[in-house]
ChimeraX commands (.cxc) that place a marker at each C-alpha (Angstrom):
marker #1 position 43.89,97.45,13.51 radius 0.5
marker #1 position 46.76,98.20,11.10 radius 0.5
marker #1 position 50.40,97.91,12.48 radius 0.5
marker #1 position 51.64,101.07,10.78 radius 0.5
marker #1 position 49.69,103.50,8.62 radius 0.5
marker #1 position 50.80,106.39,6.64 radius 0.5
marker #1 position 47.93,108.70,6.19 radius 0.5
marker #1 position 49.43,110.69,3.21 radius 0.5
marker #1 position 50.18,107.75,1.14 radius 0.5
marker #1 position 46.82,105.92,2.20 radius 0.5
marker #1 position 49.02,102.74,2.91 radius 0.5
marker #1 position 49.03,100.56,5.80 radius 0.5
marker #1 position 51.43,97.74,6.75 radius 0.5
marker #1 position 50.98,94.52,8.67 radius 0.5
marker #1 position 53.59,92.48,10.12 radius 0.5
marker #1 position 52.36,88.93,9.81 radius 0.5
marker #1 position 53.90,86.18,12.10 radius 0.5
marker #1 position 53.31,82.60,11.69 radius 0.5
marker #1 position 49.95,82.68,13.00 radius 0.5
marker #1 position 48.76,84.28,9.99 radius 0.5
marker #1 position 49.47,80.93,8.00 radius 0.5
marker #1 position 47.15,78.82,10.32 radius 0.5
marker #1 position 43.68,77.76,10.38 radius 0.5
marker #1 position 41.18,80.02,9.00 radius 0.5
marker #1 position 43.33,83.04,9.39 radius 0.5
marker #1 position 44.70,83.50,5.55 radius 0.5
marker #1 position 40.95,83.77,4.50 radius 0.5
marker #1 position 40.24,86.10,7.33 radius 0.5
marker #1 position 43.32,88.30,6.57 radius 0.5
marker #1 position 42.19,88.44,2.86 radius 0.5
marker #1 position 38.60,89.71,3.70 radius 0.5
marker #1 position 40.00,92.11,5.98 radius 0.5
marker #1 position 42.68,93.33,3.20 radius 0.5
marker #1 position 39.78,93.69,0.74 radius 0.5
marker #1 position 37.48,95.66,3.47 radius 0.5
marker #1 position 40.61,97.87,3.95 radius 0.5
marker #1 position 41.05,98.50,0.21 radius 0.5
marker #1 position 37.45,99.43,-0.07 radius 0.5
marker #1 position 38.21,102.11,2.53 radius 0.5
marker #1 position 40.90,103.49,-0.05 radius 0.5
marker #1 position 43.95,102.15,1.71 radius 0.5
marker #1 position 46.33,99.72,0.23 radius 0.5
marker #1 position 47.60,97.21,2.78 radius 0.5
marker #1 position 51.07,95.81,2.50 radius 0.5
marker #1 position 51.73,92.55,4.44 radius 0.5
marker #1 position 55.30,92.10,5.72 radius 0.5
marker #1 position 56.33,88.51,6.94 radius 0.5
marker #1 position 57.64,89.01,10.61 radius 0.5
marker #1 position 60.65,86.82,9.47 radius 0.5
marker #1 position 61.77,89.69,7.20 radius 0.5
marker #1 position 61.55,92.14,10.09 radius 0.5
marker #1 position 63.47,89.97,12.32 radius 0.5
marker #1 position 66.28,89.27,9.60 radius 0.5
marker #1 position 66.68,93.02,8.92 radius 0.5
marker #1 position 64.42,95.41,10.88 radius 0.5
marker #1 position 66.44,98.39,9.48 radius 0.5
marker #1 position 65.92,97.41,5.72 radius 0.5
marker #1 position 62.31,96.67,6.18 radius 0.5
marker #1 position 61.86,100.12,8.05 radius 0.5
marker #1 position 63.88,102.01,5.50 radius 0.5
marker #1 position 61.44,100.28,2.62 radius 0.5
marker #1 position 58.63,101.26,4.41 radius 0.5
marker #1 position 59.60,104.87,4.69 radius 0.5
marker #1 position 60.97,104.99,1.20 radius 0.5
marker #1 position 57.44,103.66,-0.15 radius 0.5
marker #1 position 55.49,105.97,2.13 radius 0.5
marker #1 position 57.65,109.22,0.88 radius 0.5
marker #1 position 57.34,108.11,-2.77 radius 0.5
marker #1 position 53.66,107.61,-2.72 radius 0.5
marker #1 position 53.25,110.99,-0.77 radius 0.5
marker #1 position 54.47,112.98,-3.67 radius 0.5
marker link #1:1,2 radius 0.2
marker link #1:2,3 radius 0.2
marker link #1:3,4 radius 0.2
marker link #1:4,5 radius 0.2
marker link #1:5,6 radius 0.2
marker link #1:6,7 radius 0.2
marker link #1:7,8 radius 0.2
marker link #1:8,9 radius 0.2
marker link #1:9,10 radius 0.2
marker link #1:10,11 radius 0.2
marker link #1:11,12 radius 0.2
marker link #1:12,13 radius 0.2
marker link #1:13,14 radius 0.2
marker link #1:14,15 radius 0.2
marker link #1:15,16 radius 0.2
marker link #1:16,17 radius 0.2
marker link #1:17,18 radius 0.2
marker link #1:18,19 radius 0.2
marker link #1:19,20 radius 0.2
marker link #1:20,21 radius 0.2
marker link #1:21,22 radius 0.2
marker link #1:22,23 radius 0.2
marker link #1:23,24 radius 0.2
marker link #1:24,25 radius 0.2
marker link #1:25,26 radius 0.2
marker link #1:26,27 radius 0.2
marker link #1:27,28 radius 0.2
marker link #1:28,29 radius 0.2
marker link #1:29,30 radius 0.2
marker link #1:30,31 radius 0.2
marker link #1:31,32 radius 0.2
marker link #1:32,33 radius 0.2
marker link #1:33,34 radius 0.2
marker link #1:34,35 radius 0.2
marker link #1:35,36 radius 0.2
marker link #1:36,37 radius 0.2
marker link #1:37,38 radius 0.2
marker link #1:38,39 radius 0.2
marker link #1:39,40 radius 0.2
marker link #1:40,41 radius 0.2
marker link #1:41,42 radius 0.2
marker link #1:42,43 radius 0.2
marker link #1:43,44 radius 0.2
marker link #1:44,45 radius 0.2
marker link #1:45,46 radius 0.2
marker link #1:46,47 radius 0.2
marker link #1:47,48 radius 0.2
marker link #1:48,49 radius 0.2
marker link #1:49,50 radius 0.2
marker link #1:50,51 radius 0.2
marker link #1:51,52 radius 0.2
marker link #1:52,53 radius 0.2
marker link #1:53,54 radius 0.2
marker link #1:54,55 radius 0.2
marker link #1:55,56 radius 0.2
marker link #1:56,57 radius 0.2
marker link #1:57,58 radius 0.2
marker link #1:58,59 radius 0.2
marker link #1:59,60 radius 0.2
marker link #1:60,61 radius 0.2
marker link #1:61,62 radius 0.2
marker link #1:62,63 radius 0.2
marker link #1:63,64 radius 0.2
marker link #1:64,65 radius 0.2
marker link #1:65,66 radius 0.2
marker link #1:66,67 radius 0.2
marker link #1:67,68 radius 0.2
marker link #1:68,69 radius 0.2
marker link #1:69,70 radius 0.2
marker link #1:70,71 radius 0.2
view
């Protein structure tokens, strides 16, 4: 499941916590990102630490990117 998705921009967003750096998770995430790309969706991964540090900035960046790509 994608955390956030903008259909008009065909862009998905994943908020990745520390668990995404452990074990086989990086390889699984890469395969998943490739599969999603084959569906015509660009997946952007955002570190959870960035969201925790400044959630408003991250939300604004997501909205701006979606608006820009939807034009």
